[in-house]
C-alpha positions as CSV (number, residue, x, y, z in Angstrom):
1,L,6.5,12.3,-22.1
2,E,6.5,9.5,-24.6
3,E,7.8,7.0,-22.0
4,A,5.3,8.2,-19.6
5,E,2.4,7.6,-22.0
6,K,3.7,4.1,-22.7
7,S,3.7,3.5,-18.9
8,D,0.2,5.0,-18.2
9,H,-1.3,2.8,-15.6
10,R,-4.9,3.4,-17.0
11,M,-3.9,2.1,-20.4
12,L,-1.9,-0.8,-18.9
13,G,-4.6,-1.6,-16.4
14,K,-7.0,-2.3,-19.4
15,K,-4.3,-4.1,-21.5
16,L,-3.2,-6.3,-18.7
17,D,-6.8,-7.0,-17.5
18,L,-6.1,-5.5,-14.0
19,F,-9.0,-3.1,-13.3
20,H,-11.5,-0.7,-14.9
21,F,-13.5,2.4,-14.1
22,Q,-17.0,3.3,-15.3
23,E,-19.4,6.3,-15.0
24,E,-21.8,4.6,-12.7
25,S,-19.2,4.8,-9.8
26,P,-16.9,7.7,-10.6
27,G,-13.5,7.6,-8.9
28,M,-14.0,4.0,-7.6
29,V,-12.2,0.9,-8.8
30,F,-13.6,-2.3,-10.3
31,W,-10.8,-4.7,-9.7
32,H,-10.3,-7.7,-12.0
33,D,-8.8,-11.0,-10.8
34,K,-5.3,-10.1,-11.8
35,G,-5.3,-6.6,-10.5
36,W,-6.9,-7.8,-7.2
37,T,-4.1,-10.4,-6.9
38,V,-1.5,-7.6,-7.1
39,F,-3.5,-5.6,-4.5
40,N,-3.6,-8.5,-2.1
41,L,0.1,-9.3,-2.5
42,I,0.9,-5.8,-1.4
43,K,-1.6,-6.1,1.5
44,D,-0.1,-9.4,2.5
45,F,3.4,-8.0,2.5
46,I,2.4,-5.1,4.8
47,T,0.4,-7.5,7.0
48,R,3.5,-9.6,7.6
49,Y,5.3,-6.5,8.6
50,L,2.5,-5.6,11.0
51,R,2.5,-9.0,12.7
52,K,6.3,-8.9,13.1
53,N,6.2,-5.5,14.7
54,S,3.4,-6.1,17.3
55,Y,0.7,-4.2,15.6
56,K,-3.0,-5.1,16.5
57,I,-4.9,-5.3,13.3
58,I,-8.5,-3.9,13.7
59,N,-11.4,-2.8,11.6
60,T,-13.8,0.0,12.2
61,P,-17.1,1.0,10.8
62,Q,-17.5,2.8,7.5
63,I,-20.2,5.2,8.9
64,L,-20.0,7.1,12.1
65,D,-22.3,9.9,13.6
66,K,-21.4,13.4,12.5
67,S,-21.0,14.4,16.1
68,L,-17.9,12.4,16.3
69,W,-16.4,14.0,13.2
70,K,-17.2,17.5,14.6
71,K,-15.6,16.7,18.0
72,S,-12.5,15.3,16.3
73,G,-12.2,18.4,14.1
74,H,-12.5,16.7,10.8
75,L,-15.8,18.1,10.0
76,D,-14.6,21.8,10.1
77,K,-11.4,20.8,8.1
78,F,-12.8,18.2,5.6
79,G,-16.5,18.9,5.6
80,D,-16.6,19.5,1.8
81,L,-14.9,16.2,1.1
82,I,-17.2,14.0,3.4
83,F,-20.0,11.9,1.9
84,D,-23.2,12.5,4.0
85,V,-25.7,9.8,4.7
86,G,-28.8,9.9,6.9
87,S,-30.9,7.3,8.8
88,E,-33.9,7.6,11.2
89,K,-33.4,11.5,11.3
90,K,-29.6,11.1,12.3
91,E,-26.9,12.5,10.3
92,F,-23.8,10.2,9.6
93,A,-20.6,10.5,7.6
94,I,-19.0,7.9,5.4
95,K,-15.5,8.0,7.1
96,P,-12.8,10.0,5.2
97,M,-10.2,8.8,7.7
98,N,-9.7,6.1,10.3
99,C,-8.2,8.0,13.3
100,P,-11.4,8.7,15.2
101,G,-12.4,5.1,14.9
102,H,-9.0,3.9,16.2
103,I,-9.4,6.1,19.3
104,Q,-12.8,4.6,20.0
105,V,-11.0,1.1,20.1
106,F,-8.3,2.5,22.4
107,N,-11.0,3.8,24.8
108,Q,-12.5,0.4,25.4
109,G,-11.1,-0.7,28.8
110,L,-8.6,1.1,31.1
111,K,-5.1,1.5,29.8
112,S,-1.9,1.8,31.7
113,Y,1.4,3.2,30.9
114,K,2.5,-0.4,30.9
115,D,0.4,-1.0,27.9
116,L,2.1,1.7,25.8
117,P,3.2,2.0,23.1
118,L,-0.1,0.5,21.7
119,K,-0.3,0.1,17.9
120,Y,-3.5,-0.2,16.0
121,A,-3.4,-0.9,12.3
122,E,-6.2,-1.1,9.7
123,F,-6.6,-1.5,6.0
124,G,-9.3,1.1,6.2
125,V,-11.5,1.9,3.2
126,V,-12.2,5.6,3.2
127,H,-14.3,7.8,1.0
128,R,-13.6,11.4,0.0
129,N,-15.8,13.4,-2.3
130,E,-13.0,14.8,-4.5
131,P,-14.1,17.0,-7.4
132,S,-14.7,15.0,-10.6
133,G,-12.2,17.1,-12.5
134,T,-9.3,16.0,-10.3
135,L,-10.0,12.3,-10.7
136,H,-7.1,10.4,-12.4
137,G,-7.2,6.7,-12.6
138,L,-5.8,5.0,-9.5
139,L,-3.8,8.0,-8.6
140,R,-6.8,10.3,-7.5
141,I,-9.9,8.5,-6.6
142,R,-12.8,8.7,-4.2
143,A,-12.7,5.4,-2.5
144,F,-9.4,3.9,-1.4
145,T,-7.7,1.7,1.1
146,Q,-5.1,3.1,3.5
147,D,-2.4,1.0,5.2
148,D,-3.2,3.2,8.2
149,A,-1.9,2.8,11.8
150,H,-2.0,4.8,15.0
151,I,0.5,4.4,17.7
152,F,-0.6,5.5,21.3
153,C,2.5,6.3,23.4
154,T,3.9,8.5,26.1
155,A,5.9,11.6,25.3
156,D,9.0,9.8,26.5
157,Q,8.4,7.1,23.8
158,I,8.0,9.5,20.8
159,E,11.6,9.6,19.6
160,E,12.1,5.9,19.7
161,E,8.9,5.1,17.9
162,I,9.5,7.7,15.2
163,S,13.1,6.4,14.7
164,L,11.7,2.8,14.2
165,L,9.1,4.0,11.7
166,I,11.6,6.0,9.7
167,N,13.8,2.9,9.2
168,D,10.9,0.6,8.6
169,I,9.5,2.9,5.9
170,K,12.8,3.2,4.1
171,N,13.3,-0.6,4.2
172,I,9.8,-1.3,2.8
173,Y,10.2,1.1,-0.1
174,N,13.4,-0.7,-0.9
175,N,11.5,-4.0,-1.1
176,F,9.4,-2.5,-3.8
177,G,12.3,-1.3,-5.8
178,F,12.4,2.4,-4.6
179,D,15.6,3.7,-3.0
180,D,15.6,7.3,-4.1
181,L,13.8,9.1,-1.3
182,K,13.0,12.7,-0.3
183,I,12.0,13.3,3.3
184,E,10.3,16.6,4.4
185,L,9.3,17.9,7.8
186,S,6.0,19.8,7.5
187,T,5.3,22.3,10.2
188,R,2.1,24.0,11.6
189,P,-0.5,25.3,9.2
190,D,-2.5,28.5,9.7
191,K,-5.7,26.5,10.4
192,R,-5.0,24.2,13.2
193,V,-6.0,22.9,16.6
194,G,-4.0,22.9,19.8
195,T,-1.8,25.6,21.5
196,D,1.5,27.0,20.2
197,E,3.2,25.4,23.1
198,I,2.0,21.9,22.0
199,W,3.1,22.6,18.4
200,D,6.5,23.7,19.6
201,K,6.9,20.4,21.5
202,A,5.6,18.3,18.5
203,E,7.8,20.0,15.9
204,S,10.9,19.6,18.2
205,S,10.2,15.9,18.8
206,L,10.1,15.2,15.1
207,K,13.1,17.2,14.1
208,K,15.1,15.5,17.0
209,A,14.1,12.0,15.7
210,L,15.3,13.0,12.2
211,T,18.6,14.5,13.2
212,S,19.5,11.7,15.6
213,N,19.0,9.2,12.8
214,N,21.3,11.3,10.4
215,I,18.4,11.8,8.0
216,N,18.7,14.4,5.3
217,F,15.5,16.4,5.2
218,S,14.1,19.7,4.2
219,E,11.4,21.7,5.9
220,N,8.0,22.4,4.4
221,P,6.6,25.3,6.6
222,G,2.8,25.4,6.9
223,D,2.0,22.0,5.4
224,G,1.4,20.0,8.6
225,A,-1.9,18.3,9.4
226,F,-4.4,20.4,11.3
227,Y,-3.7,18.3,14.5
228,G,0.1,18.1,14.2
229,P,3.4,18.3,12.3
230,K,4.5,15.4,10.1
231,I,7.3,13.8,8.3
232,D,6.5,13.0,4.6
233,F,8.2,10.6,2.4
234,S,8.3,11.0,-1.3
235,L,10.0,8.6,-3.8
236,K,11.3,9.0,-7.3
237,D,10.2,6.5,-9.9
238,S,12.0,5.2,-13.1
239,L,10.9,8.2,-15.0
240,S,12.2,10.6,-12.3
241,R,8.7,11.6,-11.2
242,V,8.3,12.3,-7.5
243,W,5.4,10.7,-5.6
244,Q,4.5,11.6,-2.0
245,L,3.5,8.4,-0.2
246,G,4.3,7.7,3.5
247,T,3.6,10.1,6.4
248,I,4.4,10.1,10.1
249,Q,2.2,12.7,12.0
250,L,2.5,13.6,15.6
251,D,-0.7,14.4,17.4
252,F,-1.0,15.9,20.9
253,S,-4.6,17.2,20.4
254,M,-7.0,14.6,18.9
255,P,-6.7,12.0,21.7
256,G,-7.7,14.5,24.3
257,R,-10.6,15.8,22.1
258,L,-11.9,12.3,21.9
259,D,-11.3,11.4,25.6
260,A,-8.4,9.0,25.3
261,S,-6.5,8.5,28.6
262,F,-4.1,6.1,30.4
263,I,-3.0,5.7,34.0
264,D,0.5,7.1,34.4
265,T,3.3,5.9,36.8
266,D,1.8,8.0,39.6
267,G,-1.6,6.5,39.2
268,N,-3.1,9.6,37.6
269,K,-5.0,10.0,34.3
270,D,-2.9,11.3,31.4
271,V,-3.6,11.8,27.7
272,P,-1.5,9.6,25.3
273,V,0.3,11.1,22.3
274,M,-1.0,9.6,19.0
275,I,1.3,8.9,16.1
276,H,-0.6,8.7,12.8
277,R,1.4,6.7,10.2
278,A,0.8,5.5,6.7
279,I,3.6,3.7,4.7
280,L,2.1,3.2,1.3
281,G,-0.7,5.6,1.7
282,S,-3.5,4.5,-0.6
283,L,-2.9,1.0,-1.7
284,E,-4.8,1.7,-4.9
285,R,-2.6,4.7,-5.7
286,F,0.5,2.6,-4.9
287,V,-0.6,-0.1,-7.4
288,G,-0.8,2.6,-10.0
289,I,2.6,4.0,-9.1
290,L,4.1,0.4,-9.3
291,I,2.5,-0.2,-12.7
292,E,4.0,3.0,-14.1
293,H,7.4,2.6,-12.4
294,Y,7.8,-0.9,-13.9
295,S,5.8,-0.1,-17.1
296,G,3.7,-3.1,-16.3
297,N,6.7,-5.5,-15.9
298,L,6.2,-6.1,-12.2
299,P,8.8,-8.0,-10.3
300,L,8.2,-11.8,-10.1
301,W,6.9,-11.7,-6.6
302,L,4.3,-9.1,-7.5
303,S,3.3,-10.5,-10.9
304,P,-0.3,-11.9,-10.8
305,T,0.7,-14.7,-13.2
306,Q,4.3,-15.7,-12.7
307,V,4.6,-18.6,-15.2
308,V,2.5,-19.7,-18.1
309,V,3.0,-23.2,-19.5
310,L,2.5,-23.5,-23.3
311,N,2.0,-26.7,-25.3
312,I,2.9,-27.1,-28.9
313,T,0.4,-29.7,-29.8
314,D,-2.4,-31.6,-28.1
315,K,-0.1,-34.6,-27.4
316,H,1.9,-32.4,-25.0
317,K,-1.2,-31.4,-22.9
318,D,-0.8,-34.1,-20.2
319,Y,2.9,-33.2,-19.5
320,A,2.0,-29.5,-19.5
321,F,-0.6,-30.1,-16.8
322,T,2.0,-32.0,-14.8
323,I,4.5,-29.1,-15.0
324,N,1.8,-26.7,-14.1
325,S,0.8,-28.7,-11.1
326,K,4.5,-28.9,-9.8
327,L,4.7,-25.1,-10.2
328,L,1.5,-24.6,-8.2
329,E,2.6,-27.1,-5.5
330,S,5.9,-25.1,-5.2
331,G,3.7,-21.9,-4.5
332,Y,4.1,-20.2,-7.8
333,R,1.1,-18.5,-9.6
334,A,1.1,-20.6,-12.8
335,E,-1.4,-21.2,-15.6
336,C,-1.7,-23.4,-18.7
337,D,-2.4,-22.1,-22.2
338,L,-3.5,-25.1,-24.1
339,S,-5.2,-23.2,-26.9
340,N,-4.9,-24.2,-30.5
341,E,-2.9,-21.1,-31.5
342,K,0.7,-21.6,-32.8
343,V,3.2,-21.5,-30.0
344,G,4.9,-18.5,-31.5
345,Y,1.7,-16.5,-31.2
346,K,1.2,-17.7,-27.6
347,I,4.7,-16.6,-26.7
348,R,4.2,-13.1,-28.1
349,N,0.8,-12.8,-26.5
350,H,2.0,-13.6,-23.0
351,A,5.0,-11.5,-23.3
352,M,2.8,-8.5,-24.2
353,T,0.7,-9.2,-21.0
354,R,4.0,-9.1,-19.0
355,V,4.1,-12.7,-17.7
356,P,7.7,-13.1,-16.4
357,Y,8.3,-16.7,-17.6
358,M,7.0,-18.9,-20.3
359,V,7.6,-22.7,-20.3
360,I,7.2,-24.4,-23.6
361,I,6.4,-28.1,-24.0
362,G,7.2,-30.0,-27.1
363,D,8.5,-33.3,-28.3
364,K,12.0,-32.9,-27.0
365,E,10.7,-31.7,-23.6
366,L,8.2,-34.6,-23.3
367,E,10.9,-37.1,-24.2
368,E,13.5,-35.7,-21.8
369,Q,11.0,-34.8,-19.0
370,S,12.3,-31.2,-19.2
371,V,11.1,-27.7,-20.0
372,S,12.2,-25.0,-22.4
373,V,12.1,-21.6,-20.8
374,R,11.8,-18.0,-22.2
375,D,11.4,-14.8,-20.2
376,R,9.1,-11.9,-21.1
377,S,11.8,-9.9,-22.9
378,G,12.0,-12.8,-25.3
379,K,15.3,-14.3,-24.2
380,D,15.7,-18.0,-24.5
381,L,16.9,-19.4,-21.2
382,G,17.4,-22.9,-22.7
383,N,16.3,-26.4,-21.7
384,M,16.3,-27.6,-18.1
385,N,14.5,-30.0,-15.7
386,I,11.7,-28.7,-13.6
387,K,13.7,-28.7,-10.4
388,N,16.3,-26.4,-11.9
389,F,13.6,-24.0,-13.3
390,I,12.0,-23.8,-9.8
391,N,15.4,-23.1,-8.3
392,L,15.8,-20.3,-11.0
393,L,12.4,-18.8,-9.9
394,S,13.5,-18.9,-6.3
395,K,16.5,-16.8,-7.0
396,D,14.6,-14.2,-9.1
397,K,14.6,-11.1,-7.0
398,K,14.0,-8.6,-9.8
């Protein structure tokens, strides 16, 4: 409990100048520069994955007519969580999910079986009117960004697509430092759409993909989405807490409800299967989990400021600027601290704000055209030239 309190992302968010919340917008984040940097580093990482794996990155409207949400089934299931808005005597809803919008994009133009699988991805900002008493920093909010995607495919393509997703999700979690995973197969809930025959087929497809990939999983009866069963991924953090993040959901119902179709091999119209998938889930929530997992000591590649250059006196300023410029040119997020504070104070201050590396510039460094390096734990890494320091940074995978 004591360690959890020290790692509380709300406390560290303020201490490290990452974000804040205020009463005028409950459950919604005010990102500061450093926090927004972390957010976008994660987003860029996922974007590279999407481009590499043939996703089409799209963006859909925040507000859609309520009739669409009724037709999709969301209004009946999530009506109490939807923010309503009206205009010109029409009723709209601020989107709580991205799936109906993605089907509208799929429906533009005739699709053939040759086009499938077709993968649409969106960093979709969604709003859900969560009860105020349940809000908890970044971990439970009302407006958040999903790394959302929907794969439209044929029934014959399901197992291959699910298998690819399972391996991709595991690899992505490993990149962020999580390798202790729990995987669950969630089956049909009491309140659902679609026939039992469809649910039998969907559940069987997911189970087959898991077993064929030798995945250890447990079953979670009755916890599937209202439109289909799902595979849920949970990870364990450094304090042994379990967080449910990724999900793969198999949907045989919503594409048909929203008139999605493609031309099959016989020239007839058929309804595609839709795979809903999120890897990190809410990017905001994932930032909160990362902060707590690392107690603010984010890996070098995720740190908003990677290096800070400190001068001892004013006569070292120009050389400090030169070192900082070389770091920036090499692609690192570096800053200069040229304040009049004593260098010991500067080192302690930046270590407290979790900057991975501090470069100190004094008489010896100026004379030798070198740098003195410390890490955020206080360890003195010695004196080296700037080329060797940049090489050290390039090898830091922590």
